[in-house]
C-alpha positions in Angstrom: 18.6 -19.6 9.1 17.8 -20.8 5.6 20.6 -20.1 3.0 21.1 -20.6 -0.7 24.1 -22.6 -1.2 26.8 -23.1 -3.8 27.4 -26.7 -4.2 30.7 -28.6 -5.2 29.4 -31.7 -7.1 32.3 -34.2 -7.5 30.3 -36.9 -9.0 26.6 -37.9 -9.4 25.2 -41.3 -8.7 21.7 -42.0 -9.9 19.5 -44.6 -8.1 15.8 -45.6 -8.4 14.8 -47.4 -5.4 13.8 -46.8 -1.8 12.9 -49.0 1.2 9.9 -49.1 3.5 11.1 -48.3 6.8 14.1 -47.2 8.9 15.7 -50.6 9.5 15.7 -51.4 5.6 16.6 -47.8 4.6 18.7 -47.8 1.4 22.2 -46.4 1.6 23.0 -43.2 -0.5 26.3 -41.7 -1.2 27.5 -38.1 -0.4 27.3 -36.0 -3.7 24.7 -38.2 -5.2 21.2 -37.9 -6.8 18.6 -40.4 -6.0 15.2 -41.1 -7.7 12.4 -41.7 -5.3 9.5 -43.3 -7.1 5.8 -42.3 -6.7 4.2 -43.6 -3.4 1.6 -45.4 -5.3 4.3 -48.2 -6.0 5.2 -48.5 -2.4 3.8 -49.4 1.1 6.5 -47.6 3.1 6.0 -46.7 6.7 5.4 -43.2 7.5 7.7 -41.4 9.8 5.7 -40.6 13.0 8.5 -38.5 14.7 7.9 -35.1 12.7 10.7 -33.1 14.5 8.6 -29.8 14.6 6.8 -30.3 11.3 3.2 -29.1 11.4 0.3 -30.6 9.6 0.2 -34.2 11.0 1.6 -37.5 9.6 1.3 -39.0 6.1 0.2 -42.4 5.2 3.3 -43.7 3.4 7.1 -43.1 3.7 10.5 -43.3 2.0 13.7 -44.2 4.0 17.4 -43.7 3.2 20.6 -43.3 5.0 24.3 -42.2 4.5 27.3 -42.3 6.7 29.7 -39.4 6.9 33.3 -40.0 6.3 34.5 -36.6 7.4 33.4 -33.6 9.2 31.5 -31.4 6.8 28.4 -29.4 6.3 25.9 -31.5 4.3 22.7 -30.4 2.4 19.7 -32.8 1.5 17.4 -31.1 -1.0 14.5 -31.7 -3.4 14.9 -28.2 -4.8 15.8 -29.5 -8.3 14.5 -28.2 -11.6 13.5 -31.8 -12.8 11.0 -32.0 -9.8 8.8 -29.2 -11.2 8.3 -28.0 -7.6 6.7 -31.4 -6.4 5.5 -30.9 -2.8 7.9 -33.0 -0.4 8.5 -33.2 3.3 11.9 -34.1 4.7 13.1 -35.2 8.1 16.7 -36.2 9.0 17.6 -38.2 12.0 20.7 -39.4 13.8 20.8 -42.5 16.2 19.6 -46.1 16.0 16.1 -46.9 14.4 14.7 -47.7 17.8 16.0 -44.3 19.2 16.0 -41.8 16.4 17.2 -38.2 17.3 15.9 -35.3 15.4 18.6 -33.4 13.2 16.1 -31.2 11.2 12.9 -31.2 9.3 11.6 -29.0 6.4 8.6 -28.3 4.4 8.0 -25.7 1.7 11.6 -24.4 1.6 12.2 -20.9 0.7 8.5 -20.2 -0.6 8.6 -23.4 -2.7 7.0 -26.7 -2.2 10.4 -28.4 -2.0 12.4 -29.0 1.1 15.9 -28.7 2.0 18.1 -29.2 5.0 21.7 -28.2 5.7 23.3 -29.5 9.0 27.1 -30.4 10.2 27.8 -34.1 9.8 30.2 -35.9 12.1 32.7 -38.5 10.8 31.4 -42.1 11.3 27.9 -41.0 12.1 25.1 -42.5 10.1 22.1 -40.2 9.4 18.6 -41.4 8.3 16.7 -39.4 5.7 12.8 -39.8 5.6 10.2 -38.5 3.4 6.5 -38.7 3.6 3.4 -38.3 1.4 1.5 -35.9 3.5 0.9 -33.4 0.7 1.9 -35.3 -2.5 2.2 -38.9 -3.6 4.2 -38.0 -6.7 7.8 -39.4 -7.2 10.8 -37.1 -7.1 14.6 -36.8 -7.0 16.7 -35.5 -4.2 20.5 -34.9 -3.6 22.8 -35.4 -0.8 25.8 -33.1 -1.1 28.5 -31.3 0.5 27.7 -27.7 1.2 30.4 -25.2 0.5 30.1 -21.8 2.5 28.1 -19.2 0.3 30.1 -16.5 -1.5 30.2 -13.0 0.0 27.0 -11.0 -0.5 26.8 -8.8 -3.5 25.2 -6.4 -1.2 24.8 -6.6 2.4 22.3 -5.4 5.0 22.4 -4.7 8.6 19.0 -5.6 10.5 18.3 -3.0 13.1 15.2 -3.0 15.4 13.2 0.2 15.4 11.0 1.1 18.3 7.7 2.4 17.6 7.1 0.2 14.3 4.2 -2.2 14.6 4.2 -5.4 12.5 0.5 -6.4 12.7 -0.7 -5.0 9.4 0.9 -3.8 6.1 3.1 -0.9 6.5 4.1 2.2 4.5 7.3 4.0 3.7 6.6 7.4 2.5 7.3 11.2 3.6 4.6 12.1 6.2 5.9 15.4 7.4 6.8 17.3 4.3 10.5 17.2 4.7 11.1 14.7 1.6 12.6 12.0 3.8 11.0 8.6 4.1 9.0 7.9 7.2 7.3 4.6 8.3 3.5 4.2 8.8 2.3 1.6 10.9 -1.6 0.9 11.8 -1.7 0.0 15.4 -5.5 -0.8 15.6 -8.7 0.9 14.4 -8.2 4.0 16.4 -4.5 4.5 16.6 -1.7 5.2 13.9 2.0 5.2 14.5 4.4 7.4 12.2 8.0 6.8 12.7 9.6 10.1 11.4 13.1 9.8 10.0 15.7 11.8 11.8 19.4 12.3 11.1 21.6 9.1 10.7 18.7 6.7 10.2 17.1 7.0 13.6 13.3 7.6 14.2 11.1 9.5 16.3 7.6 7.7 16.6 4.4 9.7 17.2 1.1 7.7 18.0 -2.1 9.5 16.6 -5.5 8.8 17.9 -7.9 8.7 14.9 -11.7 8.2 14.5 -12.6 4.6 14.2 -11.4 3.3 10.9 -13.6 0.1 11.4 -11.2 -1.7 8.9 -7.3 -1.9 8.9 -4.8 -2.4 6.0 -5.0 -6.2 6.2 -4.5 -6.6 2.8 -2.8 -3.4 1.4 -1.8 0.2 2.1 -1.1 3.2 -0.1 -0.3 6.8 0.4 -0.6 10.2 -1.5 -1.7 13.8 -1.0 -5.2 13.6 -2.4 -6.3 17.1 -1.2 -2.9 18.6 -2.2 -2.3 20.2 1.1 1.3 19.1 1.4 0.7 16.2 3.7 0.3 12.7 2.5 -3.0 10.7 3.1 -3.7 7.0 3.3 -5.9 4.3 2.0 -6.3 1.1 3.9 -7.5 -2.0 1.9 -9.2 -4.8 3.9 -11.2 -7.9 3.4 -14.5 -5.7 3.6 -13.5 -2.5 1.8 -11.5 0.6 2.1 -11.1 3.5 4.5 -9.3 6.9 3.8 -7.2 8.7 6.5 -6.8 12.4 5.5 -4.0 14.5 7.0 -5.1 17.9 8.4 -3.4 21.2 7.2 -0.3 20.7 9.2 -0.1 16.8 9.3 -0.7 16.7 13.1 -3.9 14.9 12.9 -6.2 12.6 10.8 -9.8 12.2 9.9 -11.2 9.0 8.6 -13.7 8.3 5.7 -14.9 4.8 5.9 -16.5 3.8 2.6 -19.6 1.7 2.8 -18.9 -0.6 0.0 -17.9 -4.1 1.2 -15.7 -6.3 -0.8 -12.5 -8.2 -0.7 -9.7 -5.6 -1.5 -6.3 -6.5 -2.7 -3.7 -3.9 -4.0 -4.6 -0.3 -3.6 -3.1 2.7 -5.4 -3.3 6.5 -5.5 -3.3 7.6 -9.1 -4.8 10.5 -11.0 -7.1 8.4 -13.3 -8.7 11.3 -15.2 -5.6 13.7 -15.0 -7.3 16.8 -13.6 -4.6 17.4 -10.9 -6.4 15.6 -8.1 -5.5 12.0 -7.1 -8.0 9.3 -7.3 -7.8 6.0 -5.6 -7.9 2.5 -7.1 -8.7 -0.8 -5.4 -8.5 -4.3 -6.8 -11.6 -6.4 -6.1 -10.9 -10.0 -5.7 -14.5 -11.3 -6.4 -16.0 -8.7 -8.8 -14.9 -6.0 -11.3 -12.5 -3.5 -9.7 -13.5 -0.3 -7.5 -12.2 3.0 -7.7 -12.9 6.4 -6.1 -12.9 9.7 -8.1 -11.7 12.8 -6.3 -14.2 15.9 -7.0 -12.0 18.1 -4.8 -14.2 17.4 -1.7 -15.2 13.7 -1.8 -13.8 10.4 -3.1 -16.7 9.1 -5.1 -17.1 5.3 -5.5 -17.2 3.8 -9.1 -17.0 0.0 -10.1 -16.2 -1.3 -13.5 -14.3 0.0 -16.6 -10.7 -0.8 -15.4 -10.5 -4.5 -15.2 -14.1 -6.0 -15.7 -13.5 -9.7 -15.3 -17.0 -10.6 -13.8 -15.6 -13.0 -11.0 -12.8 -10.6 -10.1 -9.4 -12.2 -9.3 -7.9 -8.8 -9.4 -4.8 -8.8 -7.2 -2.4 -5.9 -8.1 -2.7 -2.8 -10.2 0.7 -1.3 -11.5 0.1 2.2 -13.1 2.7 3.0 -15.7 3.1 4.5 -19.1 3.9 1.4 -21.1 3.3 2.8 -24.5 5.2 6.2 -23.9 2.0 8.4 -25.0 2.2 10.6 -22.0 -0.8 9.2 -20.0 -0.8 6.4 -17.3 -1.9 2.8 -18.4 -2.2 -0.2 -15.8 -0.7 -3.7 -15.8 -3.2 -5.8 -13.9 -1.9 -9.0 -12.1 -4.7 -11.7 -11.8 -5.1 -14.7 -9.7 -7.9 -17.2 -9.4 -8.3 -20.6 -7.8 -7.9 -23.3 -10.3 -5.4 -22.1 -13.0 -6.1 -21.9 -16.7 -8.1 -18.7 -16.4 -10.6 -20.1 -14.0 -11.5 -17.4 -11.3 -10.0 -14.6 -13.6 -6.3 -15.3 -13.5 -5.6 -14.0 -16.9 -3.3 -10.9 -16.6 -4.6 -7.7 -18.2 -2.8 -4.7 -19.8 -5.4 -1.7 -19.6 -4.5 1.0 -22.2 -5.5 4.6 -21.2 -7.7 5.9 -24.1 -6.9 9.4 -23.0 -10.4 10.3 -22.1 -11.0 8.6 -18.7 -11.7 5.3 -20.4 -9.5 2.1 -20.5 -9.2 -0.9 -23.0 -7.8 -4.3 -22.2 -5.2 -4.9 -24.9 -3.4 -7.8 -23.2 -4.2 -10.4 -25.8 -2.9 -8.4 -28.7 0.1 -7.3 -26.6 1.0 -10.8 -25.6 0.4 -10.1 -22.1 -2.8 -12.2 -21.5 -1.1 -15.5 -20.2 -3.2 -17.6 -17.6 -0.8 -17.1 -14.8 -1.6 -16.9 -11.0 0.2 -13.7 -10.5 -0.2 -11.8 -7.2 2.0 -8.8 -8.4 4.2 -7.7 -11.3 7.6 -5.8 -11.2 7.4 -3.1 -13.9 10.5 -1.0 -14.9 12.9 -0.5 -17.9 15.2 -3.5 -17.3 17.3 -2.8 -20.3 17.4 1.0 -20.3 15.9 1.4 -23.7 13.3 3.7 -22.7 10.4 1.5 -22.5 8.7 -0.1 -19.5 9.1 -3.9 -19.2 7.2 -6.4 -17.0 8.1 -9.4 -14.8 5.1 -11.2 -14.1 5.5 -12.9 -10.6 4.1 -16.5 -10.3 2.4 -17.7 -7.1 1.3 -21.2 -8.2 3.4 -24.1 -9.4 0.7 -25.1 -11.9 1.7 -21.9 -13.8 5.3 -22.5 -14.3 8.0 -20.0 -13.7 8.0 -16.2 -13.3 7.7 -14.7 -16.8 10.0 -11.9 -17.9 8.4 -9.7 -20.7 10.4 -7.2 -22.8 8.6 -4.1 -24.0 9.2 -4.2 -27.9 8.2 -0.6 -28.2 5.4 -1.2 -30.6 2.6 -2.1 -28.1 3.7 -5.7 -27.8 5.8 -7.6 -25.4 8.0 -10.7 -25.9 8.9 -13.2 -23.3 12.7 -13.3 -22.7 12.5 -15.6 -19.6 14.8 -18.4 -21.1 18.2 -17.7 -19.9 17.0 -14.7 -17.6 17.6 -16.7 -14.3 14.0 -16.9 -13.5 13.6 -19.8 -15.9 15.5 -21.9 -13.3 14.1 -20.2 -10.3 11.7 -22.5 -8.5 10.5 -20.0 -5.7 7.2 -18.3 -5.7 5.8 -15.3 -4.0 3.5 -12.3 -3.6 5.7 -9.3 -3.8 7.6 -8.3 -6.9 9.0 -4.9 -7.0 11.6 -3.3 -9.2 14.5 -1.0 -7.8 18.1 -0.5 -8.1 19.5 -1.7 -4.8 23.2 -1.8 -5.6 23.1 1.5 -7.6 24.8 -0.1 -10.6 22.3 1.7 -13.0 20.3 -1.6 -13.7 17.0 -2.4 -12.0 16.9 -5.4 -9.5 13.9 -7.2 -8.2 12.9 -8.0 -4.7 11.0 -11.0 -5.7 10.1 -14.5 -4.4 12.3 -16.5 -2.2 13.0 -13.5 0.1 15.8 -12.5 -2.1 17.1 -9.8 -4.4 17.6 -10.9 -8.1 20.2 -8.5 -9.5 19.7 -7.1 -13.1 22.5 -6.7 -15.6 20.5 -4.6 -18.0 20.2 -7.6 -20.5 17.3 -9.3 -18.8 19.8 -11.6 -16.8 19.1 -11.8 -13.2 21.3 -13.3 -10.5 20.2 -14.0 -7.0 22.3 -12.9 -4.2 24.0 -16.0 -2.6 22.6 -15.4 0.9 18.9 -15.2 1.4 18.2 -12.2 3.6 16.1 -12.5 6.7 13.0 -10.9 5.0 9.5 -12.0 5.4 7.8 -12.9 2.1 5.0 -10.3 2.5 6.1 -7.3 4.9 8.9 -5.6 3.1 8.2 -1.9 1.9 11.3 -0.2 0.3 12.7 3.4 0.8 15.9 5.3 1.7 15.5 5.2 5.5 18.7 6.7 6.4 18.9 9.3 3.5 22.2 7.7 2.2 21.3 7.2 -1.4 20.9 3.4 -0.9 17.5 1.6 -0.6 16.7 -0.1 2.7 13.8 -2.5 3.4 11.4 -2.4 6.4 10.8 -5.9 7.7 8.4 -6.4 10.5 9.9 -4.2 13.4 13.1 -4.1 11.9 14.9 -2.2 9.1 17.3 -3.9 6.9 19.8 -0.9 6.3 21.6 -1.2 3.1 25.4 -1.0 3.7 25.9 0.4 0.3 29.1 0.3 -1.9 31.2 2.9 -4.0 28.4 3.4 -6.7 26.7 6.7 -7.1 23.1 7.7 -7.2 20.5 10.5 -7.4 17.0 10.6 -5.6 14.3 12.7 -7.3 11.4 14.2 -5.3 8.6 16.0 -7.0 6.3 19.0 -6.1 3.4 19.2 -8.4 1.6 22.6 -8.9 -0.7 22.0 -11.8 -0.3 18.2 -11.5 -1.2 16.4 -8.3 1.1 17.5 -5.4 3.2 14.1 -5.3 3.7 14.1 -9.1 2.3 10.6 -9.2 2.0 9.6 -12.9 5.1 11.6 -13.9 7.9 10.2 -16.0 11.5 11.1 -15.0 14.2 10.5 -17.4 18.0 10.6 -16.4 20.8 11.0 -18.9 24.5 10.6 -18.7 27.5 8.6 -20.1 25.4 5.3 -19.7 22.6 6.6 -21.8 19.2 6.8 -20.5 17.2 5.5 -17.5 13.5 6.1 -16.7 11.2 5.9 -13.7 7.4 6.4 -13.3 6.3 7.9 -10.0 4.0 5.4 -8.6 1.9 5.0 -5.2 1.5 1.3 -4.5 3.7 -1.3 -6.1 4.0 -5.0 -5.4 1.1 -6.7 -3.8 0.5 -5.1 -0.4 2.9 -2.7 1.0 3.6 0.8 0.1 7.0 1.7 -0.9 8.6 5.3 -1.2 7.2 7.6 -3.8 10.7 9.0 -4.2 12.4 8.3 -7.6 15.7 6.5 -7.1 18.5 6.0 -9.6 21.8 4.4 -9.4 24.6 5.4 -11.7 27.3 3.0 -11.1 30.8 4.5 -11.0 29.7 7.5 -13.2 29.5 10.8 -11.4 28.3 13.3 -14.1 24.6 13.5 -14.9 23.9 15.4 -18.1 20.4 16.3 -17.3 17.0 15.2 -15.6 13.8 15.6 -17.5 10.4 15.4 -15.7 7.4 15.1 -17.8 4.6 15.9 -15.6 0.9 14.7 -16.0 -0.2 18.2 -16.9 2.1 18.2 -19.9 4.6 20.6 -18.4 8.2 19.4 -18.9 11.0 20.6 -16.6 14.7 20.0 -17.4 17.5 20.3 -14.9 21.0 20.5 -16.6 24.0 18.8 -15.0 22.8 18.2 -11.5 25.2 16.9 -9.0 25.1 13.3 -8.1 24.8 11.7 -4.6 22.0 14.2 -3.7 18.3 14.2 -3.2 17.0 16.7 -5.8 13.6 18.5 -5.4 11.9 19.6 -8.6 8.9 22.0 -8.5 6.6 21.7 -11.4 7.4 24.6 -13.9 10.3 25.9 -12.0 12.7 25.4 -14.7 10.6 27.0 -17.4 11.6 30.4 -18.8 9.6 33.4 -17.9 7.9 33.5 -21.4 8.7 29.8 -22.2 5.3 28.4 -20.8 3.0 29.8 -23.5 -0.6 29.6 -22.7 -2.9 31.0 -25.5 -5.8 31.2 -23.0 -4.3 34.0 -20.7 -1.5 36.4 -20.2 0.1 38.1 -17.1 1.2 41.8 -17.1 3.2 43.5 -16.2 6.2 41.3 -15.9 8.1 42.1 -13.8 5.3 43.1 -11.4 5.6 45.5 -8.5 2.2 45.6 -6.8 -0.4 44.3 -9.0 -0.3 41.4 -11.4 -3.1 41.5 -14.0 -4.5 38.4 -15.7 -5.9 38.7 -19.2 -8.0 36.1 -20.9 -10.8 36.1 -23.3 -12.1 32.6 -22.8 -11.5 31.8 -19.0 -12.7 33.1 -15.7 -10.5 32.3 -12.7 -11.8 31.8 -9.2 -8.7 31.2 -7.2 -5.0 31.9 -7.3 -2.1 30.7 -5.3 1.5 31.8 -5.4 4.5 29.4 -4.7 8.3 30.1 -4.3 10.6 28.0 -6.5 11.0 25.6 -3.4 7.3 24.7 -3.7 6.3 26.5 -0.6 3.0 28.5 -0.8 3.8 32.1 0.0 0.6 33.9 -0.9 -3.1 33.1 -1.6 -4.5 36.3 -2.9 -8.1 36.9 -3.9 -8.9 37.7 -7.7 -10.3 41.2 -8.0 -11.1 42.6 -11.4 -8.8 40.1 -13.0 -5.9 41.1 -10.9 -4.0 40.0 -7.8 -2.1 42.0 -5.3 1.6 40.8 -5.1 3.1 43.7 -3.1 3.8 41.5 0.0 6.1 39.3 -1.9 9.9 39.7 -1.8 11.8 40.3 -5.0 12.2 37.0 -6.9 10.7 34.5 -9.4 7.5 32.7 -8.4 4.8 30.4 -9.8 1.2 31.3 -10.1 -1.5 28.7 -9.9 -4.9 29.5 -11.2 -8.0 27.5 -11.1 -10.9 28.3 -13.4 -14.6 27.8 -12.9 -14.4 24.1 -14.2 -11.6 23.4 -11.6 -9.0 23.2 -14.2 -5.5 24.3 -13.1 -3.1 26.7 -14.9 0.5 27.6 -14.0 2.6 30.4 -15.1 6.0 32.0 -13.8 6.4 35.6 -13.1 8.9 38.1 -11.7 8.3 40.3 -8.5 10.3 43.4 -8.7 
């Protein structure tokens, strides 16, 4: 198992020579640094015994050896800052040159181009260290050093297999049966879908659904959202040849498919209400052309191309929908990637500001967000808890330097604060960058490159956990999979259950009425002795998987929460005073408003309280439908509108929310009392 190691460096010896074969290998000392010159200056024999390395042999080699003087664990590594991620391949042998015995080999350690091996060394044994030029002829430094056992995990996980999860395609963590607990969605093949429903104690019951042929599968991305507002989440698959929608029926027991005819290379997909009409639209990054999106008219998802990321040759990899300028509408950070660097192929990141009228403007250059970095995804969140969304631009190419940490200045611009952040010395690369508070200390962390969690301290300093978790670099959606308030990670057919700590938390689930049912696009603010934390509700973060829609907050050792404020896409603002910590909170849109506090100049209700008939008075609007919800968000009545009145006699006494839809499909909500 690969590990990140803490090293005791007692002294350093610097050398700048190597030899051409095993017999003439140069002796190096323990706890030393050696400079291996470029292969162009040498004629060294390439190692042909590759010890399970793939890719074939090189044409030249470098040979070194050292003899152990005690029984210790030894690490040989090229994962050094001065190497700037030079591509190396490393093989270590014991035995005589005529009869070498493989100890280990490594190429591309921990998502880098560097190589590293740790092994137990025996007193008196000589070990041969060999490199070859299979992928690079550049010179490099390497260290031979004693490996001290790593410090205990800051946070630990227990890997548990779960029957029913398939690992062939990108997976989705989201509530699929309306109980506000995270489930796991797995695509089996083009006609079968598996949903593992969360049960008590982190167990799962898997149901396999037969669906009409989807033709394509989520080979590049998957996202979830309730785009018909029926209470059950739907899916979008992103593939190498377009998208398909899987739509849940009225009780979540079956799915229909809507395979779109457009053929293109899809990357990240999202559900988001682009035009803020209360219905979720869908967005898909196009790798080879301007982006595609599908506007929801209430019946169909209608294809549109261009207007949200228009680089002509594409390179669009991941859209992260967030309100970066705090103006109440949702903008988008677009991670770009092209083949060639320096903007070739379109890898100049974009920041698309919502103009408030369904159009978007790329303001990346003025905002200092247009760096030519090959980024497959960005982690977006308020990393310093100042109320503004910051961005960590993940890097997936050594030619573009290091992961870039950008602080939101609150004036429409961003400043790089990478120096000293921990990412400036991180040599790893990766596809998935997702911001969450894994240890519940009140500061966002990042599940990022190197299959690791970088723990944030609220001041843009990030520290990797000492041990690398057994997480693949691409298949790792996040959610609370045992409902204990600590975030878990699904990985292949296993779940990494977060073992937690003594910190406190709150989860917030939303039920939209006037806004989309999921509340996607809402801003949630949490207040307490620590100050303020914010989350934006999103569908589809990172590069390809779907993490939970539920907004998760850690609050450290604090237990008292002053208030939770939800700013819905509709403009409705709900405030919950003094909610208990360590709970999953469900907020229905408009449920905290006073009876007369939601003032709408376009209509009024009377009498309030109502006994049998509730009348609707408006000079300017004509309403075509009405729906009544209780304060848990359950639909309890769908009365017809007759003579601008509805019958409410069947309702029990209590407070209810009325949703009205006008002739232009615009939604309105108002609370009323049934007597």
